[in-house]
ZAMI-412074 format. One record per residue (C-alpha): z, x, y. Coordinates in steps of 0.25 Angstrom, whole numbers, plus 5000, padded with zeros to 4 digits. Example, Ala and Ser with C-alpha at 12.3 -4.5 7.8 and 13.67 -1.06 7.14 Angstrom:
2
R      w      u      v
R   5031   5049   4982
R   5029   5055   4996
END
This chain:
330
R      w      u      v
R   5310   5160   5208
R   5317   5172   5202
R   5306   5181   5207
R   5308   5175   5221
R   5323   5178   5220
R   5321   5192   5216
R   5312   5194   5228
R   5322   5188   5237
R   5333   5198   5231
R   5323   5210   5234
R   5321   5206   5248
R   5336   5204   5250
R   5338   5218   5245
R   5327   5224   5254
R   5333   5217   5266
R   5347   5222   5263
R   5341   5236   5262
R   5334   5235   5275
R   5346   5230   5282
R   5354   5242   5276
R   5344   5252   5281
R   5344   5245   5294
R   5359   5246   5295
R   5359   5261   5291
R   5348   5264   5301
R   5356   5256   5312
R   5369   5263   5308
R   5362   5277   5309
R   5356   5274   5322
R   5369   5269   5328
R   5376   5282   5323
R   5365   5290   5329
R   5366   5283   5342
R   5381   5284   5343
R   5379   5299   5340
R   5369   5301   5351
R   5377   5293   5361
R   5389   5302   5358
R   5381   5314   5359
R   5376   5310   5372
R   5390   5307   5377
R   5394   5321   5373
R   5383   5327   5380
R   5386   5319   5393
R   5400   5323   5392
R   5397   5338   5390
R   5387   5337   5402
R   5397   5331   5411
R   5408   5342   5406
R   5397   5352   5410
R   5395   5347   5424
R   5410   5347   5426
R   5411   5361   5421
R   5400   5365   5431
R   5408   5358   5441
R   5420   5366   5438
R   5411   5379   5439
R   5406   5375   5453
R   5421   5372   5457
R   5425   5386   5452
R   5414   5393   5460
R   5419   5386   5472
R   5433   5390   5469
R   5429   5405   5467
R   5421   5405   5480
R   5433   5399   5488
R   5443   5408   5482
R   5435   5421   5483
R   5428   5419   5496
R   5432   5430   5506
R   5442   5436   5496
R   5442   5451   5493
R   5450   5449   5480
R   5451   5439   5468
R   5465   5436   5463
R   5472   5425   5455
R   5478   5419   5468
R   5464   5413   5472
R   5460   5399   5469
R   5450   5402   5458
R   5462   5408   5449
R   5470   5395   5449
R   5472   5390   5435
R   5474   5377   5429
R   5463   5369   5437
R   5460   5356   5431
R   5452   5345   5437
R   5450   5330   5432
R   5436   5325   5433
R   5430   5312   5428
R   5433   5310   5413
R   5437   5325   5412
R   5444   5337   5417
R   5439   5351   5422
R   5448   5363   5421
R   5445   5378   5424
R   5449   5392   5426
R   5443   5403   5434
R   5445   5417   5429
R   5442   5431   5435
R   5432   5439   5426
R   5437   5451   5432
R   5451   5449   5426
R   5446   5452   5412
R   5438   5463   5405
R   5423   5461   5406
R   5417   5464   5393
R   5404   5468   5399
R   5410   5480   5405
R   5410   5486   5392
R   5395   5488   5393
R   5391   5503   5393
R   5376   5506   5394
R   5370   5513   5382
R   5367   5528   5384
R   5353   5533   5384
R   5347   5536   5371
R   5352   5549   5364
R   5365   5549   5372
R   5379   5547   5367
R   5386   5534   5370
R   5394   5535   5383
R   5409   5535   5383
R   5417   5522   5384
R   5417   5516   5399
R   5429   5514   5407
R   5427   5499   5404
R   5426   5501   5389
R   5439   5510   5389
R   5446   5499   5397
R   5442   5488   5387
R   5446   5496   5375
R   5460   5498   5382
R   5460   5483   5384
R   5458   5480   5369
R   5469   5490   5366
R   5479   5483   5375
R   5476   5468   5372
R   5469   5468   5358
R   5477   5476   5349
R   5474   5466   5338
R   5459   5468   5340
R   5451   5468   5327
R   5444   5481   5330
R   5448   5494   5338
R   5447   5492   5353
R   5436   5503   5354
R   5427   5495   5344
R   5427   5482   5351
R   5425   5490   5365
R   5413   5497   5358
R   5407   5484   5352
R   5408   5477   5365
R   5401   5488   5372
R   5390   5489   5361
R   5388   5473   5362
R   5385   5475   5377
R   5376   5487   5377
R   5361   5487   5375
R   5359   5496   5363
R   5362   5494   5349
R   5370   5507   5347
R   5384   5508   5343
R   5393   5514   5354
R   5404   5519   5346
R   5410   5517   5332
R   5416   5504   5330
R   5405   5497   5339
R   5395   5487   5335
R   5380   5485   5337
R   5368   5476   5332
R   5369   5481   5318
R   5384   5477   5317
R   5381   5463   5322
R   5368   5461   5314
R   5376   5464   5301
R   5386   5453   5304
R   5385   5440   5295
R   5379   5433   5307
R   5372   5444   5314
R   5369   5446   5329
R   5366   5457   5338
R   5375   5464   5349
R   5372   5458   5363
R   5368   5471   5369
R   5371   5465   5383
R   5382   5461   5392
R   5391   5449   5387
R   5389   5435   5393
R   5403   5430   5388
R   5416   5435   5383
R   5414   5427   5370
R   5403   5438   5366
R   5415   5446   5362
R   5416   5438   5349
R   5402   5443   5346
R   5406   5457   5346
R   5407   5463   5332
R   5420   5460   5324
R   5427   5454   5336
R   5436   5443   5331
R   5441   5430   5337
R   5455   5437   5338
R   5449   5449   5345
R   5442   5439   5355
R   5455   5432   5358
R   5462   5445   5361
R   5452   5449   5371
R   5448   5436   5378
R   5459   5436   5388
R   5455   5450   5393
R   5440   5450   5392
R   5428   5443   5399
R   5413   5444   5401
R   5406   5444   5414
R   5391   5442   5411
R   5382   5453   5416
R   5393   5461   5422
R   5398   5474   5416
R   5409   5477   5426
R   5424   5478   5423
R   5432   5474   5434
R   5446   5469   5433
R   5452   5461   5445
R   5467   5465   5446
R   5469   5452   5454
R   5465   5442   5443
R   5472   5449   5431
R   5484   5443   5425
R   5496   5449   5418
R   5489   5445   5405
R   5476   5452   5409
R   5483   5464   5416
R   5480   5472   5403
R   5466   5474   5409
R   5472   5483   5419
R   5478   5492   5408
R   5464   5492   5401
R   5457   5497   5413
R   5469   5506   5419
R   5473   5514   5406
R   5485   5520   5413
R   5491   5506   5416
R   5498   5499   5404
R   5499   5484   5403
R   5512   5482   5408
R   5509   5489   5421
R   5496   5481   5422
R   5504   5468   5421
R   5513   5474   5432
R   5501   5476   5441
R   5496   5462   5439
R   5510   5456   5441
R   5512   5463   5454
R   5499   5459   5460
R   5499   5451   5473
R   5497   5436   5473
R   5484   5438   5479
R   5480   5449   5471
R   5477   5464   5475
R   5470   5465   5488
R   5462   5477   5483
R   5461   5487   5471
R   5469   5497   5479
R   5481   5488   5479
R   5479   5485   5464
R   5479   5500   5461
R   5491   5503   5470
R   5500   5492   5462
R   5512   5495   5454
R   5508   5503   5441
R   5494   5506   5446
R   5499   5514   5458
R   5503   5526   5450
R   5490   5527   5441
R   5478   5535   5443
R   5466   5527   5440
R   5451   5532   5439
R   5442   5526   5449
R   5433   5520   5438
R   5446   5512   5433
R   5449   5507   5447
R   5435   5501   5449
R   5438   5492   5437
R   5449   5485   5445
R   5446   5475   5456
R   5452   5464   5464
R   5440   5455   5465
R   5432   5447   5455
R   5418   5441   5455
R   5417   5435   5441
R   5425   5423   5437
R   5425   5413   5425
R   5427   5398   5426
R   5432   5392   5413
R   5431   5377   5415
R   5435   5366   5404
R   5430   5353   5406
R   5434   5340   5399
R   5426   5328   5400
R   5428   5315   5392
R   5427   5320   5377
R   5420   5333   5380
R   5424   5346   5386
R   5417   5359   5391
R   5421   5373   5394
R   5414   5381   5405
R   5415   5396   5408
R   5408   5400   5420
R   5407   5415   5425
R   5407   5415   5440
R   5403   5426   5450
R   5408   5427   5464
R   5400   5435   5474
R   5405   5439   5487
R   5416   5428   5486
R   5405   5418   5490
R   5395   5415   5479
R   5400   5411   5465
R   5389   5411   5454
R   5390   5407   5439
R   5387   5419   5431
R   5388   5413   5417
R   5393   5399   5411
R   5398   5396   5397
R   5399   5382   5393
R   5407   5378   5380
R   5416   5368   5373
R   5429   5363   5379
R   5437   5374   5372
END
């Protein structure tokens, strides 16, 4: 009888252990199922936000085409330049801004082809000298001398691994970092690459961000006098060494509502009328633009997305996507 009771006790303990194991397995399966469902829901929300972003991109292309078709100039009075656009959509919102990439300094313009073997490094180009003046005007708190940063960006862009000047940086400098990498030795694809330049700090990046940009696969520096603002008028002073910042702001403040109709009208305006400017400098100023950037922010349910698209307008008719960058909602 006692042996029977002991066997019953052992059987009961085994049953309780089995029940406990089953409960643990069930709880684990339930938790994994909830995690999988939540992950799937997040993916669905992100996918829908992406489709909304691509819709915003298609809308921006239509706006640019409609605004610039048949126009000989690009200016801030056109529909594409309107700010604060926000559109409600099912379970979310879409907001976006189109900016002119000819109203900022294209960092790819600092590229200078390396000299043939055995020849000395060429002198700084007009674009490089203009960039150095820009740094001296807007980035007096830069963590390094302006000529160092200019040289480091130029060496980041060129194809060789030779230092251009003292204070520059090349593969050996990047390889010696705690987390080593190499210089790109090609044109930039995004302005965020500026943070990869040797010893550029977050504060340096914030100082330059309002004035610089990157146009992928484009080495030209062209500044559209019709899309500059008083805040970015300093770009004129960087290009035209004889024009101080206050005079550059005066030029922009006196600009007609529909912009300058031609570069001749621009060069005959106010303080510029009495300045002798080299032909090479004049070529850097334009009243047209062909590259624009859409910055769209999409909120959908509990998710969000930021889309940056670089758009190219050709002949005022065809608008193509040159590059697209997708990130978080920040």
